[in-house]
C-alpha positions in Angstrom: 58.9 55.3 89.6 58.6 54.5 86.3 59.7 53.9 83.3 62.0 56.8 82.7 63.2 57.0 86.2 64.5 53.0 85.1 65.8 54.1 81.8 68.0 56.6 83.2 68.7 54.5 86.1 69.6 52.8 83.3 71.7 54.7 81.5 73.5 56.4 84.6 75.0 53.3 85.2 76.1 52.1 81.4 78.0 55.7 81.1 79.7 55.4 84.8 80.1 51.7 83.6 82.3 53.0 80.0 83.3 55.5 82.5 85.0 53.4 84.6 86.1 51.1 81.5 87.7 53.9 79.9 89.8 54.6 83.0 90.7 51.8 83.7 91.7 50.6 79.8 93.9 54.2 80.1 95.1 53.3 83.6 96.4 49.7 82.0 97.7 51.9 78.8 99.9 53.8 81.2 101.3 50.5 83.4 101.7 49.2 80.5 103.5 52.0 78.3 106.0 52.5 81.7 106.3 48.2 82.1 107.4 48.9 78.6 109.9 51.6 78.8 110.4 50.2 81.6 111.6 47.0 79.7 113.2 49.0 77.5 115.5 51.0 78.9 116.8 47.7 81.2 117.1 45.9 78.3 119.0 48.6 76.5 121.2 49.3 79.6 122.2 45.8 79.7 122.9 46.0 76.2 125.3 48.6 76.2 126.8 47.0 78.8 127.0 43.7 77.2 128.6 45.5 74.3 130.8 48.3 76.1 132.6 45.0 77.5 132.6 43.1 74.0 134.5 46.5 72.5 137.2 46.7 75.7 137.4 43.5 75.2 138.4 43.7 71.3 140.5 46.7 71.5 142.9 45.0 73.9 142.5 41.7 71.7 143.7 44.4 69.3 146.4 46.2 71.1 147.9 43.2 72.2 148.2 41.2 68.8 149.6 44.8 67.2 151.9 44.7 70.3 152.8 41.8 69.5 153.0 42.5 65.8 155.3 45.4 66.1 157.8 43.5 67.9 158.0 41.0 65.6 158.3 43.1 62.6 161.3 44.9 64.9 162.9 41.8 65.5 162.8 40.9 62.1 164.0 43.7 61.0 167.0 43.6 63.2 167.4 40.8 62.1 167.8 41.4 58.6 169.5 44.4 59.6 172.5 42.3 60.4 172.0 40.1 57.7 172.6 42.4 55.1 175.4 44.5 57.2 177.2 41.2 57.5 176.4 40.4 53.1 177.9 44.0 52.8 181.2 43.6 55.2 181.8 40.6 53.3 181.2 42.0 50.2 183.4 45.2 50.3 185.9 43.1 51.6 185.9 40.2 49.0 186.2 43.4 46.8 188.9 45.5 48.2 191.0 41.6 48.3 189.7 41.1 45.1 190.9 45.1 43.9 194.1 45.1 45.9 194.8 41.3 44.1 194.4 43.1 41.0 196.3 46.0 41.3 199.4 44.3 42.6 199.6 42.0 39.6 199.1 45.7 38.0 202.2 46.8 38.4 203.4 43.3 39.0 202.8 43.7 34.8 203.7 46.9 34.8 207.1 46.2 36.4 208.4 43.4 34.5 206.4 46.0 31.3 209.4 48.1 32.0 212.3 45.5 33.6 211.8 44.3 29.4 211.8 46.8 27.8 214.5 49.3 29.4 217.0 46.0 29.9 220.1 48.4 29.7 218.3 51.7 31.4 219.4 52.3 34.4 215.9 54.1 35.9 214.2 52.3 38.1 210.8 53.1 39.4 209.1 52.6 42.8 206.1 51.3 42.7 204.0 51.4 45.9 202.1 47.1 47.3 199.0 47.8 47.9 197.5 48.7 51.2 196.0 45.3 53.1 193.2 45.1 54.7 195.1 44.2 57.7 198.2 47.2 57.2 196.8 50.9 58.5 195.9 52.9 55.4 199.7 55.1 56.8 201.8 52.8 56.2 202.7 51.7 52.8 204.9 49.6 51.5 207.6 50.5 47.7 208.2 47.4 46.1 211.0 48.3 43.5 211.3 46.7 39.5 214.0 43.6 39.4 217.2 45.9 39.5 219.4 44.6 36.7 223.5 44.3 37.1 225.9 46.1 35.3 226.9 43.4 33.6 223.2 42.5 32.7 223.2 46.2 31.7 226.2 45.4 29.3 224.9 42.9 27.5 222.2 44.4 27.1 223.1 47.5 24.9 225.1 45.3 23.1 222.0 43.3 21.8 220.9 45.9 21.1 223.9 47.0 18.5 
C-alpha cells in the first residue's frame, strides 16, 4: 500500500474519531440537560411544596390570630357597652331625681309665694307632687297650698285696710 492509501486510512480514522467524539459530546450534552431539567423540576416541586406548606401555616396562624382579635374585640365591646349603659342609666337616674327635687322645691316656693301674697284670699292652689322614680307614672298625688284658718283670713283683711 502506498502512501496515499495510508493517508486516506488515517484521514478516515480521524473523521470517524471526530464523528464519534461529536456523538459522544451530544449524548453527554443531552444527558446533562436532561439531568439539569430533572433536578430543576425536583427542586421546583420541593420548593413549591415547602412554600405551599409555609403559606398554609401562615394562613392558619393568620386565621387564628384574626379569630382571637375578633373575640377580644367582641369582649371589649360588650364590656364598654355594659359600662356605658350603667353610666348612662346612673346619669339619667340622678338627672330625674335632681329635676324632681328642683320641681318640688320650685312648687313649694310658688305655693309659699301664693300663700304670702293671698293671705286673705280663699282661693287655694293644688300643686302636684313630682313623680318619684319609685312611683309609677299613673299614680300622682296632689299637694295643696297651706290653708289659712278663718281667723287668719280675717286678720289679713284687717291688715290690708
